[in-house]
C-alpha positions in Angstrom: 90.9 61.1 140.7 92.0 58.6 143.2 91.5 60.9 146.2 87.7 60.6 145.7 87.9 56.8 145.4 90.5 56.2 148.1 89.9 54.4 151.4 92.6 56.7 152.8 95.1 59.3 151.6 98.6 57.7 151.4 101.0 58.9 154.1 104.5 58.2 155.3 103.2 57.5 158.7 101.1 54.5 157.6 103.7 53.3 155.1 101.6 53.9 151.9 103.9 56.7 150.7 107.6 55.8 150.5 110.4 58.0 149.2 113.1 55.8 147.8 116.9 56.5 148.1 117.0 57.4 144.4 114.3 60.1 144.9 111.5 58.2 143.3 108.4 57.4 145.3 106.0 54.5 145.7 102.5 55.3 146.6 99.9 52.7 147.6 96.2 53.5 147.1 93.3 51.4 148.3 89.9 51.8 146.6 87.0 52.4 149.0 84.9 49.2 149.2 81.8 51.3 148.4 83.3 53.1 145.4 80.7 52.6 142.6 80.1 53.7 139.1 76.8 55.5 138.1 75.3 52.1 137.3 76.1 50.6 140.7 79.0 48.5 139.5 82.1 48.6 141.7 85.2 50.6 140.7 88.0 48.1 140.2 91.8 48.2 139.8 91.3 47.3 136.2 89.4 50.6 135.8 92.3 52.5 137.3 94.8 50.8 135.0 92.7 51.5 131.9 92.4 55.2 132.9 96.2 55.3 133.3 96.7 53.8 129.9 94.4 56.3 128.3 95.9 59.3 130.0 99.4 58.3 129.0 98.7 57.3 125.4 100.5 59.9 123.2 98.2 59.1 120.3 95.2 60.6 122.2 94.5 64.3 122.5 94.3 64.9 126.2 94.3 68.4 127.7 96.3 67.6 130.8 98.3 64.5 131.6 98.9 65.5 135.2 99.6 63.7 137.5 100.0 60.7 135.2 103.0 62.2 133.4 104.9 61.8 136.7 104.0 58.1 137.0 105.8 55.3 135.3 103.4 52.5 136.0 100.5 51.1 138.1 100.9 47.8 139.8 98.0 45.9 141.3 98.9 44.3 144.7 
């Protein structure tokens, strides 16, 4: 999902993909300034957080929880 909305793909070269000493990773995504919904409203970080909560809610029947099942949280910076 994010790749289509991203200003750039995270990479180690630009510091937006970091592998921590414990083997976990921190990935920083930036939403394209011109990323819009079908009604012309901008896509926001709140939209991404809501999608994450939906995909990780065990009470909802969702066909695939990938890649969300590998993520522990989303933080807005």
